[in-house]
Backbone as a printed PyTorch tensor [residue, N CA C, xyz], in Angstrom:
tensor([[[-115.5620,  303.9630,  -83.9690],
         [-114.5860,  302.9830,  -83.4770],
         [-114.7850,  302.7770,  -82.0050]],

        [[-114.7990,  301.5280,  -81.5410],
         [-114.9330,  301.1740,  -80.1370],
         [-113.6150,  301.5020,  -79.4310]],

        [[-113.6720,  302.1740,  -78.2930],
         [-112.4940,  302.5460,  -77.5580],
         [-112.3500,  301.6680,  -76.3590]],

        [[-111.2750,  300.9470,  -76.2680],
         [-110.9900,  300.1170,  -75.0890],
         [-109.7320,  300.5970,  -74.4530]],

        [[-109.8820,  301.3480,  -73.3580],
         [-108.7370,  301.9650,  -72.6820],
         [-107.6960,  300.9460,  -72.2570]],

        [[-108.1380,  299.7960,  -71.7820],
         [-107.2060,  298.7520,  -71.3080],
         [-106.3080,  298.2660,  -72.4440]],

        [[-106.9200,  298.0950,  -73.6130],
         [-106.1310,  297.6330,  -74.7740],
         [-105.1220,  298.7220,  -75.1780]],

        [[-105.5200,  299.9390,  -75.1280],
         [-104.6230,  301.0750,  -75.4910],
         [-103.4220,  301.0850,  -74.5210]],

        [[-103.7230,  300.9170,  -73.2230],
         [-102.6390,  300.9530,  -72.2110],
         [-101.7540,  299.7000,  -72.3550]],

        [[-102.2730,  298.5600,  -72.6990],
         [-101.5000,  297.3660,  -72.9460],
         [-100.5960,  297.5390,  -74.1340]],

        [[-101.1580,  298.1480,  -75.2100],
         [-100.2980,  298.4180,  -76.3860],
         [ -99.1650,  299.3580,  -76.0440]],

        [[ -99.4870,  300.3710,  -75.2190],
         [ -98.4380,  301.3230,  -74.7930],
         [ -97.3130,  300.5740,  -74.0470]],

        [[ -97.7230,  299.6660,  -73.1750],
         [ -96.7440,  298.8800,  -72.4000],
         [ -95.8290,  298.0620,  -73.3090]],

        [[ -96.3970,  297.4520,  -74.3320],
         [ -95.5980,  296.6770,  -75.2950],
         [ -94.6600,  297.6000,  -76.0460]],

        [[ -95.1200,  298.7210,  -76.4950],
         [ -94.3020,  299.6760,  -77.2580],
         [ -93.1480,  300.1820,  -76.3720]],

        [[ -93.4670,  300.4620,  -75.1010],
         [ -92.3730,  300.9230,  -74.1640],
         [ -91.3190,  299.8400,  -73.9670]],

        [[ -91.6920,  298.6080,  -73.9160],
         [ -90.7300,  297.5260,  -73.7850],
         [ -89.8480,  297.5060,  -74.9890]],

        [[ -90.4510,  297.6180,  -76.1730],
         [ -89.6250,  297.5810,  -77.4360],
         [ -88.6780,  298.7940,  -77.4390]],

        [[ -89.1730,  299.9670,  -77.0030],
         [ -88.3080,  301.1680,  -76.9940],
         [ -87.1600,  301.0550,  -76.0260]],

        [[ -87.3140,  300.1880,  -74.9940],
         [ -86.2470,  299.9660,  -74.0350],
         [ -85.3990,  298.7640,  -74.3730]],

        [[ -85.5650,  298.2230,  -75.5870],
         [ -84.7500,  297.0910,  -76.0060],
         [ -85.1380,  295.7620,  -75.4320]],

        [[ -86.4000,  295.6320,  -74.9660],
         [ -86.8840,  294.3670,  -74.3420],
         [ -87.8270,  293.7100,  -75.3180]],

        [[ -87.7410,  292.3370,  -75.3550],
         [ -88.6730,  291.5620,  -76.1350],
         [ -89.8940,  291.3950,  -75.2480]],

        [[ -91.0690,  291.9260,  -75.6850],
         [ -92.2740,  291.8620,  -74.8570],
         [ -92.8540,  290.4720,  -74.7990]],

        [[ -92.4670,  289.5650,  -75.6930],
         [ -93.0030,  288.1870,  -75.6870],
         [ -92.1130,  287.2670,  -74.8780]],

        [[ -90.8020,  287.2530,  -75.1830],
         [ -89.8770,  286.3670,  -74.5130],
         [ -89.2360,  286.9530,  -73.2460]],

        [[ -89.4850,  288.2090,  -73.0280],
         [ -88.9910,  288.9370,  -71.8070],
         [ -87.4920,  289.1220,  -71.7900]],

        [[ -86.8120,  288.7760,  -72.8730],
         [ -85.3540,  288.9680,  -72.8800],
         [ -84.9940,  290.2900,  -73.6100]],

        [[ -83.6680,  290.5070,  -73.7370],
         [ -83.1780,  291.6690,  -74.4030],
         [ -83.2070,  291.4190,  -75.9240]],

        [[ -83.5240,  292.4700,  -76.6760],
         [ -83.4580,  292.3810,  -78.1400],
         [ -81.9880,  292.4940,  -78.5240]],

        [[ -81.5250,  291.6440,  -79.4150],
         [ -80.0740,  291.6360,  -79.7730],
         [ -79.6910,  292.9710,  -80.3910]],

        [[ -78.4420,  293.3270,  -80.1840],
         [ -77.9490,  294.6640,  -80.6070],
         [ -78.0240,  294.8400,  -82.1190]],

        [[ -77.9360,  293.7900,  -82.9030],
         [ -77.9870,  293.9350,  -84.3500],
         [ -79.3730,  294.0080,  -84.9080]],

        [[ -80.3710,  293.7960,  -84.0960],
         [ -81.7450,  293.7970,  -84.5550],
         [ -82.1740,  295.2570,  -84.9020]],

        [[ -82.9400,  295.3910,  -85.9510],
         [ -83.3830,  296.7310,  -86.3800],
         [ -84.2200,  297.4280,  -85.2940]],

        [[ -84.8480,  296.6560,  -84.4150],
         [ -85.6620,  297.2540,  -83.3470],
         [ -84.7740,  298.0230,  -82.3770]],

        [[ -83.4720,  297.7390,  -82.3380],
         [ -82.6020,  298.4880,  -81.4330],
         [ -82.0110,  299.7150,  -82.0850]],

        [[ -82.3400,  300.0070,  -83.3140],
         [ -81.8550,  301.1920,  -83.9940],
         [ -82.4060,  302.4370,  -83.2300]],

        [[ -81.5760,  303.4130,  -82.9530],
         [ -82.0510,  304.6060,  -82.1900],
         [ -83.2680,  305.2930,  -82.8520]],

        [[ -83.2820,  305.2710,  -84.1940],
         [ -84.4220,  305.8950,  -84.8890],
         [ -85.7130,  305.1450,  -84.5830]],

        [[ -85.6390,  303.8370,  -84.5350],
         [ -86.8010,  303.0130,  -84.1880],
         [ -87.2500,  303.2780,  -82.7230]],

        [[ -86.2410,  303.3660,  -81.8290],
         [ -86.5460,  303.6200,  -80.4100],
         [ -87.2160,  304.9440,  -80.2240]],

        [[ -86.7530,  305.9820,  -80.9310],
         [ -87.4130,  307.2860,  -80.8350],
         [ -88.8540,  307.2110,  -81.3390]],

        [[ -89.0650,  306.4500,  -82.4010],
         [ -90.3790,  306.2780,  -82.9460],
         [ -91.2680,  305.5510,  -81.9180]],

        [[ -90.7720,  304.5060,  -81.3010],
         [ -91.5260,  303.7980,  -80.2550],
         [ -91.8860,  304.6810,  -79.0770]],

        [[ -90.9530,  305.4960,  -78.6340],
         [ -91.2560,  306.4230,  -77.5500],
         [ -92.3550,  307.4020,  -77.9400]],

        [[ -92.3120,  307.9020,  -79.1770],
         [ -93.3400,  308.8110,  -79.6710],
         [ -94.6840,  308.1040,  -79.6650]],

        [[ -94.7520,  306.9210,  -80.1980],
         [ -96.0100,  306.1600,  -80.2570],
         [ -96.5540,  305.9030,  -78.8150]],

        [[ -95.6460,  305.6140,  -77.9140],
         [ -96.0590,  305.4110,  -76.5190],
         [ -96.7030,  306.6750,  -75.9340]],

        [[ -96.1150,  307.8220,  -76.2690],
         [ -96.7030,  309.1310,  -75.7960],
         [ -98.0740,  309.3430,  -76.3970]],

        [[ -98.2280,  308.9960,  -77.6850],
         [ -99.5080,  309.1550,  -78.3440],
         [-100.5520,  308.2450,  -77.6910]],

        [[-100.1710,  307.0010,  -77.4310],
         [-101.1040,  306.0440,  -76.7940],
         [-101.4830,  306.5400,  -75.4070]],

        [[-100.5310,  307.1310,  -74.6570],
         [-100.8450,  307.6790,  -73.3400],
         [-101.8810,  308.8020,  -73.4720]],

        [[-101.6870,  309.6600,  -74.4160],
         [-102.6080,  310.7800,  -74.6430],
         [-103.9810,  310.2270,  -75.0470]],

        [[-104.0170,  309.2250,  -75.9090],
         [-105.2860,  308.6320,  -76.3240],
         [-105.9800,  308.0100,  -75.1460]],

        [[-105.2630,  307.3970,  -74.2700],
         [-105.8810,  306.7160,  -73.1150],
         [-106.5520,  307.7180,  -72.1860]],

        [[-106.1190,  308.9820,  -72.2030],
         [-106.6770,  309.9880,  -71.3330],
         [-107.8500,  310.7130,  -71.9660]],

        [[-108.0530,  310.5340,  -73.2860],
         [-109.1230,  311.2210,  -73.9350],
         [-110.4990,  310.7040,  -73.4970]],

        [[-111.4650,  311.5670,  -73.5750],
         [-112.8150,  311.1950,  -73.1770],
         [-113.4540,  310.3550,  -74.2510]],

        [[-114.1330,  309.2970,  -73.8000],
         [-114.9210,  308.4310,  -74.7040],
         [-116.2020,  309.1550,  -75.0170]],

        [[-116.4290,  309.4560,  -76.2700],
         [-117.6180,  310.2230,  -76.7310],
         [-118.9070,  309.3800,  -76.6100]],

        [[-118.7760,  308.0660,  -76.3460],
         [-119.9690,  307.2160,  -76.2320],
         [-120.5930,  307.2000,  -74.8420]],

        [[-119.9680,  307.8440,  -73.9210],
         [-120.5450,  307.9280,  -72.5560],
         [-120.8230,  309.4030,  -72.2220]],

        [[-121.7670,  309.6720,  -71.3140],
         [-122.0850,  311.0700,  -71.0080],
         [-120.8940,  311.8210,  -70.4300]],

        [[-120.8330,  313.0750,  -70.7620],
         [-119.7560,  313.9470,  -70.2590],
         [-119.7840,  314.0730,  -68.7350]],

        [[-118.6300,  314.0360,  -68.1040],
         [-118.6350,  314.1620,  -66.6280],
         [-119.1540,  315.5250,  -66.2150]],

        [[-119.7760,  315.5860,  -65.0430],
         [-120.3490,  316.8510,  -64.5730],
         [-119.5610,  317.4410,  -63.4010]],

        [[-118.6130,  316.7220,  -62.8550],
         [-117.8840,  317.2160,  -61.6830],
         [-116.3930,  316.8850,  -61.8050]],

        [[-115.6690,  317.4330,  -60.8830],
         [-114.2130,  317.1860,  -60.7870],
         [-113.9670,  316.0210,  -59.8570]],

        [[-113.2480,  315.0070,  -60.3800],
         [-112.9510,  313.8180,  -59.5540],
         [-111.4810,  313.4260,  -59.8280]],

        [[-110.7230,  313.2480,  -58.7480],
         [-109.3160,  312.7660,  -58.8740],
         [-109.1060,  311.6470,  -57.8350]],

        [[-108.5210,  310.5650,  -58.2360],
         [-108.2880,  309.4640,  -57.3900],
         [-106.9060,  309.5810,  -56.7260]],

        [[-106.7200,  308.8430,  -55.6590],
         [-105.3810,  308.7950,  -54.9870],
         [-104.3090,  308.3470,  -55.9590]],

        [[-104.6450,  307.3750,  -56.7790],
         [-103.7160,  306.8800,  -57.7650],
         [-103.2830,  307.9710,  -58.7470]],

        [[-104.2910,  308.7440,  -59.2260],
         [-103.9760,  309.8370,  -60.1200],
         [-103.1420,  310.9080,  -59.4240]],

        [[-103.4870,  311.2120,  -58.1730],
         [-102.6520,  312.1850,  -57.4060],
         [-101.1940,  311.7580,  -57.3500]],

        [[-100.9740,  310.4480,  -57.1570],
         [ -99.6560,  309.9290,  -57.1030],
         [ -98.8500,  310.0880,  -58.3730]],

        [[ -99.5560,  310.2780,  -59.5050],
         [ -98.9060,  310.4200,  -60.7900],
         [ -98.6560,  311.8750,  -61.1500]],

        [[ -99.1620,  312.8140,  -60.3560],
         [ -98.9980,  314.2260,  -60.6890],
         [ -97.5770,  314.6370,  -60.5540]],

        [[ -97.0440,  315.3010,  -61.5670],
         [ -95.6760,  315.8400,  -61.5440],
         [ -95.7940,  317.3340,  -61.6880]],

        [[ -95.4390,  318.0320,  -60.5900],
         [ -95.5020,  319.4930,  -60.5980],
         [ -94.1130,  320.0650,  -60.8790]],

        [[ -94.1020,  321.1840,  -61.5520],
         [ -92.8360,  321.8500,  -61.8340],
         [ -92.1730,  322.2920,  -60.5370]],

        [[ -90.8670,  322.3870,  -60.5890],
         [ -90.0960,  322.8930,  -59.4530],
         [ -90.3720,  324.3890,  -59.2730]],

        [[ -90.2630,  324.8310,  -58.0360],
         [ -90.3950,  326.2460,  -57.7370],
         [ -91.8430,  326.6960,  -57.7020]],

        [[ -92.0110,  328.0000,  -57.6450],
         [ -93.3700,  328.6020,  -57.5410],
         [ -94.0660,  328.5920,  -58.8970]],

        [[ -95.3230,  328.2060,  -58.8700],
         [ -96.0790,  328.0910,  -60.1220],
         [ -97.4430,  328.7730,  -59.9700]],

        [[ -98.0460,  329.1520,  -61.1050],
         [ -99.3750,  329.7400,  -61.0890],
         [-100.4510,  328.6430,  -61.1250]],

        [[-101.6890,  329.0480,  -60.9250],
         [-102.8070,  328.0870,  -60.8510],
         [-103.0410,  327.4120,  -62.2260]],

        [[-102.7590,  328.1000,  -63.3050],
         [-102.9640,  327.4340,  -64.6030],
         [-101.9470,  326.3330,  -64.8630]],

        [[-100.7370,  326.5410,  -64.4300],
         [ -99.7480,  325.4570,  -64.5500],
         [-100.0950,  324.2870,  -63.6270]],

        [[-100.5390,  324.6200,  -62.4150],
         [-100.9500,  323.5510,  -61.4460],
         [-102.0830,  322.7740,  -62.0920]],

        [[-103.1060,  323.4360,  -62.6220],
         [-104.2350,  322.7620,  -63.2090],
         [-103.8490,  321.9100,  -64.4030]],

        [[-102.9520,  322.3780,  -65.2410],
         [-102.4740,  321.6000,  -66.3660],
         [-101.8360,  320.3010,  -65.9070]],

        [[-101.0000,  320.3910,  -64.8420],
         [-100.3460,  319.1810,  -64.2970],
         [-101.3690,  318.1880,  -63.8000]],

        [[-102.4310,  318.6940,  -63.1950],
         [-103.4980,  317.8150,  -62.6890],
         [-104.2100,  317.1570,  -63.8920]],

        [[-104.5170,  317.9450,  -64.8970],
         [-105.2590,  317.4430,  -66.0830],
         [-104.4550,  316.3810,  -66.8240]],

        [[-103.1240,  316.4530,  -66.7040],
         [-102.2720,  315.4180,  -67.3990],
         [-102.5480,  314.0100,  -66.8670]],

        [[-103.1000,  313.8580,  -65.6500],
         [-103.2960,  312.5260,  -65.1050],
         [-104.7360,  312.1420,  -64.9510]],

        [[-105.6630,  313.0460,  -65.1960],
         [-107.1040,  312.7800,  -65.0120],
         [-107.6590,  311.8220,  -66.0530]],

        [[-108.6000,  310.9910,  -65.6530],
         [-109.4150,  310.2060,  -66.5800],
         [-110.5950,  311.0620,  -66.9470]],

        [[-110.5420,  311.6150,  -68.1680],
         [-111.5450,  312.5430,  -68.6020],
         [-112.8820,  311.9080,  -68.9400]],

        [[-112.9760,  310.5680,  -68.8390],
         [-114.2820,  309.9010,  -68.9250],
         [-115.0250,  309.9910,  -67.6170]],

        [[-114.2530,  310.2840,  -66.5250],
         [-114.8800,  310.3260,  -65.1910],
         [-114.9110,  311.7360,  -64.5850]],

        [[-114.0000,  312.5690,  -65.0540],
         [-113.8570,  313.8870,  -64.3990],
         [-113.7760,  315.0310,  -65.4310]],

        [[-114.3310,  316.1840,  -65.0170],
         [-114.1200,  317.3860,  -65.7980],
         [-112.7020,  317.8280,  -65.6000]],

        [[-112.1500,  318.5930,  -66.5900],
         [-110.8180,  319.1500,  -66.4290],
         [-110.8400,  320.2130,  -65.3430]],

        [[-109.7120,  320.4200,  -64.7180],
         [-109.5610,  321.4840,  -63.7400],
         [-109.0570,  322.7090,  -64.4800]],

        [[-109.6280,  323.8470,  -64.1640],
         [-109.1730,  325.1280,  -64.7610],
         [-108.6520,  326.0420,  -63.6450]],

        [[-107.7330,  326.9040,  -64.0200],
         [-107.2130,  327.8710,  -63.0900],
         [-108.2840,  328.7730,  -62.5370]],

        [[-109.2260,  329.1400,  -63.4200],
         [-110.3360,  330.0350,  -63.0330],
         [-111.2260,  329.3410,  -61.9950]],

        [[-111.5640,  328.0770,  -62.2020],
         [-112.4010,  327.3330,  -61.2650],
         [-111.7170,  327.1350,  -59.9470]],

        [[-110.4250,  326.8600,  -59.9720],
         [-109.6610,  326.6960,  -58.7490],
         [-109.5880,  328.0100,  -57.9710]],

        [[-109.2750,  329.1100,  -58.6700],
         [-109.2510,  330.4220,  -58.0030],
         [-110.6120,  330.7830,  -57.3740]],

        [[-111.7060,  330.4690,  -58.0690],
         [-113.0290,  330.7350,  -57.5720],
         [-113.2840,  330.0240,  -56.2550]],

        [[-112.8740,  328.7350,  -56.2160],
         [-113.0920,  327.9680,  -54.9950],
         [-112.2020,  328.4600,  -53.8340]],

        [[-110.9530,  328.8290,  -54.1690],
         [-110.0260,  329.3500,  -53.1550],
         [-110.5330,  330.6740,  -52.5790]],

        [[-111.2080,  331.4590,  -53.3970],
         [-111.7990,  332.7370,  -52.9360],
         [-112.9760,  332.4090,  -51.9790]],

        [[-113.7920,  331.3970,  -52.3320],
         [-114.8820,  331.0140,  -51.4660],
         [-114.3760,  330.6130,  -50.0900]],

        [[-113.2340,  329.9770,  -50.0400],
         [-112.6690,  329.5240,  -48.7990],
         [-111.8950,  330.5820,  -48.0530]],

        [[-111.7840,  331.7750,  -48.6810],
         [-111.1060,  332.9090,  -48.0500],
         [-109.5750,  332.8640,  -48.1440]],

        [[-109.0500,  331.8910,  -48.9700],
         [-107.6230,  331.7460,  -49.0500],
         [-107.0640,  332.8190,  -50.0470]],

        [[-107.8330,  333.1350,  -51.0540],
         [-107.4820,  334.2150,  -51.9710],
         [-108.6110,  335.2650,  -51.9920]],

        [[-108.3400,  336.4270,  -52.5470],
         [-109.3350,  337.4850,  -52.6150],
         [-109.3190,  338.0410,  -54.0320]],

        [[-110.1390,  339.0410,  -54.2810],
         [-110.0950,  339.7370,  -55.5740],
         [-110.2350,  341.2210,  -55.3590]],

        [[-109.7820,  341.9450,  -56.3490],
         [-109.9070,  343.4190,  -56.3300],
         [-110.2510,  343.8870,  -57.7270]],

        [[-110.8380,  345.0620,  -57.8060],
         [-111.1800,  345.7020,  -59.0640],
         [-110.1150,  346.7250,  -59.3840]],

        [[-109.5410,  346.6300,  -60.5620],
         [-108.5200,  347.5700,  -60.9650],
         [-109.1000,  348.9150,  -61.3780]],

        [[-108.2380,  349.9220,  -61.6030],
         [-108.6950,  351.2150,  -62.0710],
         [-109.4430,  351.1270,  -63.3990]],

        [[-109.1390,  350.1280,  -64.1850],
         [-109.7770,  349.9490,  -65.4880],
         [-111.0620,  349.0930,  -65.3890]],

        [[-111.4370,  348.7580,  -64.1540],
         [-112.6640,  347.9870,  -63.9410],
         [-112.5380,  346.4420,  -64.1070]],

        [[-111.2940,  345.9730,  -64.2040],
         [-111.0780,  344.5520,  -64.3310],
         [-110.9790,  343.9350,  -62.9120]],

        [[-111.5010,  342.7280,  -62.7920],
         [-111.4060,  341.9870,  -61.4810],
         [-110.2050,  341.0650,  -61.5930]],

        [[-109.3240,  341.1400,  -60.5790],
         [-108.1760,  340.2660,  -60.5870],
         [-108.0390,  339.5790,  -59.2250]],

        [[-107.4520,  338.3700,  -59.2600],
         [-107.2250,  337.6100,  -58.0540],
         [-105.9680,  338.0950,  -57.3380]],

        [[-106.0470,  338.2280,  -56.0050],
         [-104.9340,  338.6930,  -55.2010],
         [-104.8180,  337.8420,  -53.9440]],

        [[-103.6620,  337.9120,  -53.2650],
         [-103.5010,  337.2280,  -52.0260],
         [-104.1130,  338.0880,  -50.9080]],

        [[-104.3060,  337.4740,  -49.7350],
         [-104.7870,  338.1880,  -48.5820],
         [-104.0060,  337.7320,  -47.3280]],

        [[-104.4730,  338.0930,  -46.1650],
         [-103.7810,  337.7980,  -44.9230],
         [-103.6840,  336.2800,  -44.6220]],

        [[-104.5980,  335.4810,  -45.1830],
         [-104.6020,  334.0310,  -44.9910],
         [-103.7770,  333.2600,  -46.0300]],

        [[-103.4720,  333.9100,  -47.1210],
         [-102.8520,  333.2120,  -48.2560],
         [-101.5280,  332.5180,  -47.9420]],

        [[-100.6570,  333.2200,  -47.2430],
         [ -99.3340,  332.6750,  -46.9440],
         [ -99.4230,  331.4050,  -46.0960]],

        [[-100.4160,  331.3510,  -45.2070],
         [-100.6330,  330.2240,  -44.3180],
         [-100.8920,  328.9710,  -45.1550]],

        [[-101.5110,  329.1310,  -46.3470],
         [-101.8580,  327.9920,  -47.2110],
         [-100.8430,  327.7770,  -48.3910]],

        [[ -99.8170,  328.6390,  -48.4160],
         [ -98.7900,  328.4670,  -49.4570],
         [ -98.9930,  329.2620,  -50.7210]],

        [[ -99.6730,  330.4110,  -50.5960],
         [ -99.8580,  331.2840,  -51.7710],
         [ -99.1470,  332.5960,  -51.5620]],

        [[ -98.5130,  333.0820,  -52.6100],
         [ -97.7480,  334.3240,  -52.5250],
         [ -98.0710,  335.1600,  -53.7610]],

        [[ -97.6260,  336.4120,  -53.7090],
         [ -97.7630,  337.3220,  -54.8290],
         [ -96.3860,  337.7300,  -55.2850]],

        [[ -96.1050,  337.5910,  -56.5690],
         [ -94.8090,  338.0010,  -57.1520],
         [ -95.0470,  339.0660,  -58.2180]],

        [[ -94.0890,  339.9490,  -58.3460],
         [ -94.1630,  340.9250,  -59.4320],
         [ -93.4710,  340.3280,  -60.6410]],

        [[ -94.2000,  340.3480,  -61.7730],
         [ -93.6710,  339.7910,  -63.0000],
         [ -93.7140,  340.8850,  -64.0680]],

        [[ -92.9910,  340.6880,  -65.1810],
         [ -92.9250,  341.6570,  -66.2690],
         [ -93.3950,  340.9330,  -67.5430]],

        [[ -94.1930,  341.6640,  -68.3500],
         [ -94.5820,  341.1550,  -69.6520],
         [ -94.7100,  342.3220,  -70.6190]],

        [[ -93.9560,  342.2620,  -71.7030],
         [ -93.9680,  343.3400,  -72.6680],
         [ -93.7960,  344.7280,  -72.0490]],

        [[ -92.8310,  344.8170,  -71.1260],
         [ -92.4400,  346.0650,  -70.4870],
         [ -93.4530,  346.5360,  -69.4080]],

        [[ -94.4280,  345.7140,  -69.0710],
         [ -95.4430,  346.1100,  -68.0870],
         [ -95.2850,  345.1970,  -66.8470]],

        [[ -95.3030,  345.7730,  -65.6640],
         [ -95.2220,  345.0060,  -64.3950],
         [ -96.6380,  344.6380,  -63.9650]],

        [[ -96.7370,  343.4760,  -63.3940],
         [ -98.0380,  343.0630,  -62.8180],
         [ -97.7790,  342.1000,  -61.6790]],

        [[ -98.7960,  341.9540,  -60.8210],
         [ -98.7360,  341.0310,  -59.6780],
         [ -99.3600,  339.6960,  -60.0750]],

        [[ -98.6680,  338.6240,  -59.7420],
         [ -99.1610,  337.2660,  -60.0690],
         [ -99.2120,  336.4350,  -58.7950]],

        [[-100.3600,  335.7800,  -58.5830],
         [-100.4620,  334.8500,  -57.4530],
         [ -99.7930,  333.5550,  -57.8190]],

        [[ -98.8960,  333.0800,  -56.9810],
         [ -98.1790,  331.8100,  -57.2370],
         [ -98.3110,  330.9040,  -56.0400]],

        [[ -98.0460,  329.6260,  -56.3110],
         [ -98.2030,  328.5510,  -55.3200],
         [ -96.8060,  328.0940,  -54.9910]],

        [[ -96.4040,  328.1190,  -53.6930],
         [ -95.0900,  327.5920,  -53.3200],
         [ -95.2330,  326.1110,  -52.9690]],

        [[ -94.1550,  325.5150,  -52.4500],
         [ -94.1850,  324.0770,  -52.1600],
         [ -95.2600,  323.7210,  -51.1180]],

        [[ -95.4050,  324.5820,  -50.1220],
         [ -96.4360,  324.3560,  -49.0840],
         [ -97.8440,  324.3800,  -49.7480]],

        [[ -98.0360,  325.2970,  -50.6640],
         [ -99.3080,  325.4130,  -51.3510],
         [ -99.6090,  324.2330,  -52.2580]],

        [[ -98.5490,  323.7410,  -52.9110],
         [ -98.7240,  322.5750,  -53.7810],
         [ -99.1780,  321.3810,  -52.9570]],

        [[ -98.5470,  321.1780,  -51.8080],
         [ -98.9380,  320.0690,  -50.9620],
         [-100.3920,  320.2600,  -50.4480]],

        [[-100.7060,  321.4870,  -50.0290],
         [-102.0770,  321.7410,  -49.5430],
         [-103.0980,  321.4190,  -50.6390]],

        [[-102.8460,  321.9350,  -51.8450],
         [-103.7830,  321.6730,  -52.9460],
         [-103.9020,  320.2130,  -53.2590]],

        [[-102.7850,  319.4830,  -53.3840],
         [-102.8810,  318.0530,  -53.6920],
         [-103.6060,  317.2840,  -52.5980]],

        [[-103.3250,  317.6490,  -51.3430],
         [-103.9680,  316.9290,  -50.2160],
         [-105.4490,  317.2230,  -50.0540]],

        [[-105.9220,  318.3860,  -50.5700],
         [-107.2900,  318.8150,  -50.3190],
         [-108.0620,  319.1370,  -51.5830]],

        [[-107.5680,  318.7700,  -52.7330],
         [-108.1510,  319.2210,  -53.9900],
         [-109.6620,  318.8710,  -54.1460]],

        [[-110.0570,  317.6540,  -53.7740],
         [-111.4540,  317.2860,  -53.9330],
         [-112.3500,  318.1570,  -53.0800]],

        [[-111.9440,  318.3630,  -51.8150],
         [-112.7650,  319.2140,  -50.9050],
         [-112.7690,  320.6340,  -51.3920]],

        [[-111.6690,  321.1670,  -51.8590],
         [-111.6320,  322.5400,  -52.3590],
         [-112.5920,  322.7420,  -53.5220]],

        [[-112.5730,  321.7370,  -54.4540],
         [-113.4710,  321.8930,  -55.6120],
         [-114.9350,  321.6820,  -55.3070]],

        [[-115.2440,  321.1390,  -54.1270],
         [-116.6160,  320.9500,  -53.7040],
         [-117.1000,  322.1230,  -52.8610]],

        [[-116.2580,  322.9880,  -52.4510],
         [-116.5990,  324.0840,  -51.5130],
         [-117.7170,  324.9380,  -52.0790]],

        [[-118.6630,  325.2480,  -51.1690],
         [-119.7720,  326.1360,  -51.5550],
         [-119.9050,  327.3270,  -50.6580]]])
């Protein structure tokens, strides 16, 4: 099947208008007695709009896979980050939600940590059991990275988190960070 992203996004726009009680052709309000205004139909329309949004972000298998990470200013403007301190995997997931996967590789927490270590913003240590883990260092706080103690299944561990300053730093510098050598 031929994939036309613009048509998918146009269809999503029409479905969203219907879900909001708007006639996409005449630009007016759909009358209250119309079956399209039934809450069950509206929920269905919102669901279809979400599916179309997800489809529009999928990679087209007919073109070569992207080899690098690319994010546009427009995509950055669409990023919605969770409130409070978050880990790199949550940050990466929020970035991936807006990426055009036909143009860019997905961002992973591991790849982001690797680049931040190259820049000296984060460090790593080897545990008693021989595992390598990411940790903060003396430069981390300056860039908005902290270490918090968390609990999982009765075990305490240290987790590197990104505060508001770090979120801004990452969003403002993400392309350069991911190109760092």
